[in-house]
C-alpha positions as CSV (number, residue, x, y, z in Angstrom):
1,M,48.1,8.2,173.6
2,R,50.8,10.1,171.4
3,S,47.7,12.3,170.2
4,L,46.8,12.8,173.8
5,S,50.6,14.1,174.8
6,V,50.4,16.3,171.7
7,A,47.2,17.7,172.6
8,L,48.2,18.4,176.3
9,L,51.4,20.1,175.2
10,L,49.3,21.9,172.7
11,G,47.3,23.3,175.7
12,L,50.3,24.0,177.7
13,A,51.5,25.7,175.2
14,G,48.2,27.8,174.7
15,T,48.1,28.7,178.4
16,A,51.5,29.9,178.5
17,A,51.0,31.8,175.5
18,A,47.8,33.5,177.3
19,L,50.0,33.9,180.4
20,G,52.5,35.9,178.3
21,A,55.1,33.4,177.6
22,A,58.7,34.4,177.0
23,P,59.6,34.7,173.3
24,V,62.0,31.5,172.0
25,T,65.3,31.6,169.9
26,T,64.4,30.7,166.5
27,S,66.1,30.6,163.2
28,C,65.1,34.4,162.6
29,T,66.4,35.5,166.0
30,T,69.6,33.7,165.7
31,C,70.7,35.4,162.3
32,H,68.9,38.7,163.0
33,A,70.3,39.5,166.1
34,S,74.0,38.9,164.8
35,A,75.9,41.9,164.7
36,D,78.0,40.0,161.9
37,W,74.8,40.0,159.8
38,F,72.5,43.2,160.6
39,S,73.4,46.3,161.8
40,G,71.0,49.5,163.1
41,E,67.3,49.5,162.2
42,D,67.8,46.1,161.1
43,L,69.5,44.9,164.1
44,A,66.8,46.2,166.6
45,I,63.9,44.7,164.8
46,V,65.0,41.6,167.3
47,E,65.0,43.6,170.5
48,R,61.9,45.6,169.6
49,F,60.0,42.4,169.0
50,Q,60.7,41.2,172.5
51,D,58.2,43.5,173.8
52,D,55.9,42.5,171.2
53,V,52.1,41.6,171.8
54,H,52.8,38.6,169.7
55,A,55.9,37.7,171.2
56,R,54.3,38.1,174.7
57,R,51.4,35.6,173.3
58,G,54.4,33.2,172.1
59,L,54.1,33.9,168.6
60,G,57.0,34.2,166.4
61,C,58.6,35.9,163.5
62,Q,57.8,32.8,161.5
63,D,53.7,32.9,162.1
64,C,53.8,35.9,159.7
65,H,56.6,35.4,157.6
66,G,56.6,32.0,157.1
67,G,59.7,29.6,157.3
68,N,61.1,26.8,159.2
69,P,61.5,28.4,163.1
70,A,63.9,25.4,163.9
71,P,67.4,26.9,164.8
72,T,69.8,27.3,162.3
73,D,72.9,29.0,161.1
74,D,71.3,28.5,157.3
75,P,69.3,31.1,155.9
76,A,68.3,28.8,152.8
77,A,66.9,26.4,155.3
78,A,65.2,28.9,157.3
79,M,63.9,30.5,154.4
80,D,62.6,27.9,152.4
81,P,59.4,28.4,150.6
82,S,58.9,24.9,150.3
83,Y,58.8,24.0,153.9
84,R,55.6,22.0,154.0
85,P,54.2,22.7,157.1
86,N,54.7,26.7,157.1
87,P,56.2,28.0,153.5
88,Y,58.3,31.1,153.8
89,R,56.5,34.0,152.8
90,G,58.7,36.7,153.2
91,V,57.7,40.5,154.3
92,A,54.1,41.4,152.5
93,A,53.7,43.4,149.8
94,R,51.7,46.9,151.0
95,A,48.7,45.8,149.2
96,D,48.9,42.3,150.7
97,V,49.3,43.9,154.7
98,P,45.7,43.7,155.6
99,A,45.1,40.0,154.3
100,S,48.5,38.8,155.8
101,C,47.3,40.3,159.1
102,G,43.9,38.9,158.6
103,R,45.3,35.1,158.6
104,C,45.1,35.4,162.1
105,H,42.8,38.1,162.8
106,S,39.9,37.2,160.9
107,D,40.1,33.6,162.1
108,P,37.8,33.1,165.3
109,V,38.7,30.1,166.3
110,F,42.7,31.1,166.4
111,M,41.7,34.4,168.0
112,K,39.7,33.4,171.0
113,R,42.6,30.9,172.2
114,F,43.7,34.4,173.3
115,R,40.7,36.6,174.3
116,P,37.3,34.9,174.3
117,D,35.9,38.5,173.2
118,A,38.5,39.4,170.4
119,R,37.3,41.0,167.4
120,V,37.4,39.3,164.0
121,D,36.1,41.8,161.7
122,Q,39.1,44.1,161.7
123,E,40.0,43.4,158.0
124,R,36.5,43.3,156.5
125,E,36.3,46.6,158.0
126,Y,39.4,47.9,156.6
127,W,38.1,47.1,152.8
128,T,34.8,49.4,153.6
129,S,37.3,52.2,154.6
130,H,38.6,55.1,152.5
131,H,42.2,53.5,153.1
132,G,40.9,50.4,152.0
133,R,39.4,51.4,149.1
134,A,41.8,53.4,147.7
135,L,44.6,50.2,148.4
136,R,42.0,48.3,145.9
137,R,42.6,50.9,143.3
138,G,46.1,50.4,143.4
139,D,47.3,53.2,145.7
140,D,49.7,51.9,147.9
141,A,50.4,54.9,149.7
142,V,47.5,54.6,152.1
143,A,47.4,53.8,155.4
144,T,47.4,50.0,156.4
145,C,48.0,47.6,159.5
146,V,51.2,48.5,159.9
147,D,51.3,52.0,159.9
148,C,48.9,52.9,162.8
149,H,50.1,49.5,164.8
150,G,53.9,49.1,163.7
151,S,55.1,46.0,162.6
152,H,57.7,44.7,165.2
153,G,57.2,46.1,168.7
154,I,53.6,46.0,168.3
155,L,51.8,46.7,171.9
156,E,48.6,46.1,173.0
157,A,45.8,49.0,172.4
158,H,45.4,49.5,176.2
159,D,49.1,50.2,176.3
160,P,50.0,54.3,177.0
161,R,52.8,53.6,174.6
162,A,50.7,52.5,171.9
163,P,50.5,54.5,168.8
164,V,47.0,53.7,168.9
165,Y,46.1,54.4,172.8
166,P,43.7,57.3,173.0
167,T,46.2,60.1,173.9
168,R,48.5,59.2,170.8
169,V,45.6,58.3,168.3
170,A,45.7,61.8,166.8
171,E,49.6,62.2,166.3
172,T,49.1,58.9,164.4
173,C,47.0,59.7,162.0
174,G,48.3,63.1,162.0
175,A,51.7,61.4,160.4
176,C,50.1,61.3,157.4
177,H,47.6,63.6,157.2
178,A,49.3,66.7,158.9
179,D,52.1,66.2,156.1
180,P,51.5,68.4,153.0
181,R,53.8,66.1,151.1
182,R,52.3,62.9,151.8
183,M,48.8,64.6,150.9
184,A,49.8,66.6,148.0
185,G,47.3,65.7,145.0
186,R,44.8,63.8,147.1
187,R,41.1,65.4,146.9
188,L,38.2,65.6,149.1
189,P,34.9,63.9,147.0
190,D,33.7,67.2,145.8
191,G,37.1,68.1,143.8
192,R,38.8,70.4,146.8
193,P,42.2,69.6,148.0
194,L,42.3,67.7,150.8
195,P,43.2,69.5,154.1
196,V,45.9,69.0,156.4
197,D,45.2,71.4,159.3
198,Q,42.8,68.8,160.8
199,L,45.4,67.8,163.5
200,A,46.5,71.6,164.4
201,L,42.6,72.2,164.7
202,W,42.1,69.5,166.5
203,R,44.8,70.3,168.9
204,R,42.4,73.6,169.8
205,S,39.4,72.0,170.4
206,V,37.7,71.2,173.8
207,H,38.4,67.3,172.8
208,A,41.9,67.6,172.9
209,Q,42.0,69.7,176.1
210,A,39.7,67.4,177.8
211,L,42.1,64.3,176.8
212,H,45.3,65.6,177.3
213,E,44.7,68.3,180.2
214,R,41.8,66.5,182.3
215,E,43.3,63.2,180.9
216,D,39.9,61.8,180.0
217,L,40.4,58.9,178.3
218,T,36.3,59.0,177.2
219,A,37.1,62.4,175.2
220,P,36.9,62.0,171.4
221,T,39.8,61.6,169.2
222,C,40.0,60.8,165.5
223,N,39.1,57.2,165.8
224,D,35.8,58.1,167.9
225,C,34.2,60.0,165.1
226,H,35.9,58.4,162.1
227,G,36.3,55.0,163.2
228,N,39.3,53.0,163.1
229,H,39.8,50.5,161.0
230,G,36.6,51.4,158.8
231,A,38.0,54.7,159.2
232,T,35.6,57.2,157.0
233,P,34.2,60.6,157.4
234,P,30.3,60.0,158.6
235,G,27.9,61.8,156.0
236,L,26.3,64.7,156.5
237,D,22.9,62.9,157.6
238,S,24.9,61.1,160.2
239,I,26.8,63.9,161.7
240,A,24.2,64.4,164.4
241,L,24.4,60.8,165.2
242,V,28.2,60.4,165.4
243,C,28.3,63.6,167.8
244,G,24.8,62.5,169.9
245,N,26.8,59.2,170.9
246,C,28.3,62.1,173.7
247,H,25.5,65.2,173.1
248,G,22.7,63.3,172.9
249,R,20.2,66.0,174.4
250,E,21.7,68.5,172.1
251,A,21.4,66.3,169.0
252,D,17.7,65.5,169.8
253,L,17.1,69.0,170.3
254,F,18.5,69.9,167.5
255,R,16.9,67.3,164.8
256,A,13.4,68.6,166.5
257,S,13.9,72.3,165.7
258,P,13.0,74.5,162.9
259,K,16.7,75.0,162.3
260,R,17.0,71.1,161.0
261,Q,13.8,72.0,158.5
262,G,15.9,75.0,157.2
263,F,19.2,72.9,157.2
264,D,17.1,70.5,154.8
265,A,15.8,72.9,152.8
266,H,19.3,74.9,152.1
267,Q,20.7,71.4,151.1
268,E,18.2,71.2,148.4
269,L,19.4,74.7,147.7
270,L,23.1,74.3,147.7
271,A,22.6,71.1,145.6
272,E,21.2,73.3,142.3
273,A,23.4,75.9,143.0
274,G,26.6,74.1,142.2
275,G,29.9,75.7,142.6
276,E,28.5,79.3,143.4
277,G,27.1,77.8,147.1
278,C,25.5,80.6,149.2
279,A,26.6,83.4,146.7
280,A,24.0,82.2,144.1
281,C,20.9,83.8,146.1
282,H,22.6,85.8,148.7
283,A,24.7,89.1,148.0
284,P,25.6,92.0,149.9
285,P,25.0,93.9,152.4
286,E,23.4,90.7,153.3
287,P,25.8,88.6,155.7
288,Q,28.0,86.3,154.1
289,A,29.1,83.1,156.1
290,Q,32.8,84.0,156.9
291,V,33.7,80.3,156.6
292,A,33.7,78.0,153.7
293,L,30.4,76.4,153.8
294,H,29.5,74.3,151.1
295,A,27.1,72.3,152.9
296,F,24.9,72.1,156.0
297,S,26.1,69.4,157.7
298,E,24.2,69.9,161.4
299,C,26.5,70.1,164.5
300,T,29.6,70.7,162.4
301,T,27.8,73.6,160.6
302,C,28.4,75.9,163.7
303,H,31.1,74.2,165.8
304,G,33.2,72.8,163.1
305,N,34.5,69.5,163.2
306,H,38.1,69.1,164.1
307,A,38.5,73.0,165.8
308,V,35.6,72.1,167.9
309,V,36.3,74.9,170.6
310,R,34.3,75.2,173.5
311,P,31.0,77.1,172.9
312,T,30.6,80.2,173.9
313,I,28.0,83.3,174.1
314,A,30.7,84.6,171.8
315,M,28.5,82.6,168.9
316,L,25.4,84.4,169.6
317,S,24.6,88.0,168.5
318,P,24.3,90.6,168.6
319,L,27.5,91.0,170.9
320,P,27.9,94.3,173.0
321,T,30.8,96.1,172.3
322,T,32.8,94.4,175.5
323,P,32.5,91.2,177.1
324,C,32.6,92.5,180.6
325,A,28.7,93.9,179.7
326,F,27.6,90.2,180.2
327,C,28.5,90.7,183.5
328,H,28.7,94.5,184.6
329,E,26.2,96.1,182.6
330,G,22.3,95.3,182.5
331,S,20.4,94.6,179.7
332,G,17.0,94.9,178.5
333,P,13.9,95.2,180.9
334,L,15.2,93.9,184.3
335,A,18.7,96.2,183.5
336,D,17.9,98.3,186.6
337,E,15.8,96.3,188.5
338,V,18.0,96.1,190.9
339,P,20.7,98.9,190.7
340,E,24.8,98.0,191.2
341,P,25.9,99.9,194.4
342,A,27.2,103.5,192.9
343,A,31.0,102.8,194.3
344,K,31.0,99.3,192.6
345,A,29.1,100.9,189.2
346,L,32.1,104.0,189.4
347,S,34.9,101.1,189.9
348,Y,33.9,99.3,186.9
349,Q,33.0,102.4,184.2
350,T,36.4,103.6,185.5
351,L,38.1,100.5,184.8
352,R,36.5,99.5,181.7
353,D,37.2,103.0,180.1
354,A,40.6,102.7,181.1
355,L,40.7,99.6,179.3
356,L,39.1,100.9,175.9
357,A,41.7,103.6,175.9
358,E,44.3,101.5,176.0
359,A,43.2,99.1,173.3
360,S,42.7,102.3,171.0
361,V,46.1,103.6,171.9
362,Q,47.1,99.9,170.3
363,G,45.0,99.9,167.6
364,I,42.9,97.2,168.7
365,A,39.3,97.2,167.6
366,E,36.0,95.5,167.1
367,E,36.2,92.1,167.1
368,E,39.9,91.9,167.9
369,R,39.4,94.1,170.8
370,F,36.5,91.7,172.1
371,D,38.9,89.2,172.1
372,W,41.7,91.1,173.9
373,L,39.4,92.4,176.6
374,V,38.3,88.4,177.4
375,D,42.1,87.6,177.8
376,R,42.6,90.8,180.1
377,A,39.7,90.0,182.1
378,Q,41.5,87.0,183.3
379,E,44.2,89.1,184.8
380,L,43.0,92.1,186.2
381,V,43.4,92.7,189.8
382,T,40.0,92.7,190.8
383,H,39.6,89.2,189.3
384,T,42.7,87.7,190.3
385,T,44.6,86.9,193.7
386,E,47.7,88.1,194.7
387,P,50.5,86.0,193.4
388,A,52.3,83.4,195.0
389,S,55.9,84.2,196.3
390,E,57.4,81.2,194.1
391,S,55.4,81.4,191.0
392,G,54.7,85.0,190.7
393,R,51.4,84.1,188.6
394,R,47.8,85.5,189.8
395,E,45.7,83.0,190.0
396,L,41.6,83.5,189.3
397,R,39.2,84.4,192.7
398,P,37.4,81.5,193.0
399,E,33.8,83.1,192.6
400,F,35.3,85.0,189.5
401,A,36.7,81.9,187.9
402,R,33.2,80.1,188.4
403,L,30.9,82.4,186.6
404,F,33.6,83.4,183.8
405,S,33.6,79.3,183.0
406,K,29.8,78.4,183.6
407,F,28.6,81.8,181.8
408,R,31.1,80.7,179.0
409,I,32.9,84.2,178.3
410,G,34.7,83.0,175.2
411,K,36.4,84.9,172.3
412,R,35.5,84.9,168.4
413,H,38.7,83.8,167.4
414,F,41.6,81.2,168.2
415,L,44.7,80.5,167.1
416,Y,47.0,77.6,165.6
417,T,49.8,76.5,163.5
418,D,48.9,76.1,159.9
419,P,50.7,72.8,159.1
420,V,51.6,74.4,155.7
421,S,53.6,77.4,156.2
422,D,54.4,76.5,159.8
423,R,53.2,79.8,161.2
424,P,50.5,81.0,163.2
425,A,47.2,81.0,161.7
426,R,43.9,82.3,163.4
427,G,40.5,80.6,162.9
428,Q,37.2,82.3,163.2
429,V,34.3,80.9,165.6
430,V,30.8,80.7,163.6
431,G,28.4,83.1,164.8
432,C,24.9,83.8,164.3
433,Q,25.7,87.1,162.7
434,D,27.4,85.0,159.9
435,C,24.5,83.9,158.1
436,H,21.9,86.2,160.0
437,D,21.4,89.5,160.2
438,A,20.6,90.3,163.6
439,G,19.4,94.0,162.8
440,N,17.2,93.2,160.0
441,A,13.4,93.1,161.3
442,D,12.7,90.5,158.4
443,S,15.4,88.4,159.4
444,R,13.8,85.4,161.4
445,G,17.1,83.9,162.2
446,G,18.5,87.4,163.3
447,A,15.5,87.8,165.9
448,V,15.6,84.7,167.2
449,A,19.6,85.1,167.9
450,A,19.0,88.6,169.2
451,D,15.7,87.2,171.6
452,V,18.0,84.3,172.8
453,L,21.2,86.3,173.7
454,Q,18.7,89.0,175.4
455,R,17.4,86.6,177.8
456,M,21.0,84.8,177.9
457,R,22.2,88.5,179.3
458,E,19.4,89.1,181.7
459,V,20.2,85.7,183.7
460,I,23.9,86.6,183.5
461,G,23.6,89.9,184.3
462,L,21.0,89.6,187.3
463,T,23.5,86.6,188.5
464,A,26.7,88.1,188.5
465,R,25.1,91.2,189.8
466,A,23.9,89.1,193.2
467,E,27.4,87.3,193.4
468,R,29.1,90.9,194.1
469,I,26.5,92.3,196.2
470,L,26.8,88.7,198.1
471,L,30.7,88.9,198.0
472,A,30.6,92.5,199.3
473,A,28.4,91.3,202.4
474,R,30.7,88.3,202.9
475,R,33.7,90.2,202.8
476,G,32.2,92.5,205.6
477,G,31.7,89.1,208.0
478,V,27.8,88.5,207.2
479,E,26.7,85.1,206.5
480,T,25.7,84.4,203.1
481,R,25.7,80.7,202.7
482,G,21.9,80.6,202.1
483,A,21.9,82.8,199.9
484,L,24.5,81.0,197.5
485,L,22.0,78.2,196.6
486,S,19.9,80.6,194.8
487,I,23.4,81.8,193.2
488,D,23.9,77.8,192.2
489,R,20.5,77.6,190.8
490,A,20.6,80.5,188.7
491,V,24.0,79.4,187.2
492,D,22.4,75.7,186.4
493,A,19.4,77.5,184.8
494,E,21.8,79.5,182.6
495,I,23.8,76.3,181.8
496,E,20.4,74.4,180.7
497,L,19.9,77.9,178.4
498,Q,23.1,77.0,176.5
499,V,21.4,73.5,176.0
500,L,18.1,74.6,174.8
501,V,19.9,77.1,172.3
502,H,19.5,74.2,170.1
503,T,15.8,74.3,170.3
504,F,16.3,77.5,167.9
505,A,12.8,78.7,169.5
506,A,12.9,81.4,172.8
507,G,9.4,82.9,172.3
508,E,6.6,82.7,174.9
509,G,5.8,79.3,175.6
510,S,8.9,77.7,174.5
511,A,11.1,75.6,176.8
512,F,13.9,78.2,176.4
513,A,11.4,80.9,177.7
514,A,10.5,78.8,180.9
515,K,14.0,78.1,181.8
516,H,14.8,81.8,181.2
517,A,11.9,82.5,183.3
518,D,13.0,80.1,186.2
519,G,16.7,81.4,186.5
520,V,15.6,85.2,186.4
521,A,13.5,84.2,189.6
522,H,16.7,82.4,191.2
523,A,18.9,85.5,190.5
524,R,16.2,87.7,192.0
525,A,16.0,85.9,195.1
526,A,19.7,86.3,195.2
527,L,19.2,89.7,195.0
528,D,17.2,90.1,197.3
529,S,19.0,88.3,199.7
530,G,22.3,90.6,199.1
531,R,20.4,93.4,199.6
532,A,19.4,91.9,202.8
533,A,22.9,91.3,203.9
534,L,24.2,94.6,202.3
535,R,21.5,96.2,205.0
536,E,22.6,93.8,207.6
537,L,26.4,95.0,207.2
538,G,25.3,98.4,207.3
539,N,23.4,98.2,210.0
540,R,26.2,96.8,212.1
541,R,28.8,99.1,210.9
542,R,26.5,101.7,212.1
543,G,25.9,99.9,215.5
544,L,29.7,100.0,215.5
545,V,30.0,103.3,215.0
546,V,27.5,104.1,217.9
547,A,29.1,101.6,220.0
548,L,32.7,103.1,219.2
549,A,31.8,106.8,220.2
550,F,29.7,105.8,223.3
551,V,33.6,103.7,224.4
552,V,35.0,107.1,223.4
553,L,32.8,108.9,225.5
554,V,33.2,106.8,228.0
555,L,36.9,107.3,227.8
556,V,36.9,110.9,227.6
557,G,34.4,110.9,230.6
558,L,36.8,108.4,232.5
559,A,39.9,110.7,231.5
560,L,38.3,114.0,232.7
561,K,37.5,112.2,236.1
562,I,40.6,111.3,236.9
563,H,42.1,114.4,236.1
564,E,39.8,116.0,238.5
565,L,40.8,113.5,240.9
566,G,44.1,114.2,240.6
567,R,44.1,118.0,241.0
568,G,41.7,117.4,244.1
569,G,44.7,115.4,245.6
570,S,47.1,118.4,245.0
571,D,45.3,120.9,246.2
572,G,44.4,118.7,249.7
């Protein structure tokens, strides 16, 4: 009967713990909550623990530190190392922290009292990580459980306040990895100093923007690529698989492409080249990679790892002199198939030349000018709405914002804050021209890059021209909704081309060439609809002029008749 009662009490205690039981008073809280004994941070421990996930499950200080929890003001009795049920252990040394947490978190029977799906492999994973292996070697400065989760006041991972919540993970990792002093002396496997700019670069990435600006909790942060308990950078052969967890189609296309074969061949050459790297075989005037390239690691070779900025057509080559040319200047055999209306062409040329003159006066040239024009394009009166009276800011016109975003008109560089100097630094977007010479007929890679960009420019140019013509007709009152479907399909084809770049093949019979033809067909259909809409607008305006002229003639005739009748009345 007694055993049944004990079992019942334990069951009720477990139920209360699962439901979030209130913390109970113990010998630990009796002393540590006393201002007579402790102050400052030591005194705050008890208060913080009230919100701890362990406290909410009915666990107390003694479950980690040991000792007799029975309320008492006798420290010796509370911290008795010979207390048989649970000897006092005190604060675990840093090297013992994983095992201390693992006493419970590696016990499936214990953990399933609280959650039936609880993981119990965290400690085992930790010892496989770079942190765990370094700790085993005696380096106790590496991160352990408490550095990421905290010690008192530990919150559940899905709590937005927790340091391991998706929006906070990067800052948590950066507490160590973005600290030059903490990382001083640590090196990569190849002997280079371990960088400390990962957090600063990640903040500029498309992933960080999705996570923080769009509040997309599925966007990757540090642990999505490196793991959390078993944190280890992915190897060269697994990069595409890691990125492919989200970007599956791009990864599959790349791994089946000739570029993958080229990467494998270069890997072997780099292994033989030693510290010289690419320079062992390539010398000026051949293009040199403008990044510190030490290995070909599939996705990250072109996109980077932490500063994965939104891919744009600025990665391709040879780029036009100005980004404006993508939408406003024809390219290739289709350049003048449907000419730009003369007034619009003249307006564009005038504005473009004025911007180029302004850049020249400021000493901005080449790639810097390209980036400067990308920013200026989003401020032009022709591309923006009138500012709202409250903010005074100009917003992009909807039609321009859509094309600018979908066609991925971007820059060659990005800015970030260097954690070492704490000053603005400039990062470069890797482009085809960094490794390939697009002007060299013998450069296979350069030829493919030029062909890819040429075909994409054709779709962009025709679609943007159709959009402008339809916009002019729409502002004139002509119905154009039917033609907008062709515009949408042309934009979709351009987006598909951006994906098919990963095939690194644009010749006849390729998927890229087929989608290019599809995009051109839809853009032509939109252009035909646009020209028909402009003709209708012209007919309406001419009809309006004729009607107005007729009305004027009638009014003049009536005026003359009235005048004549008035004179007749006077004579009578």
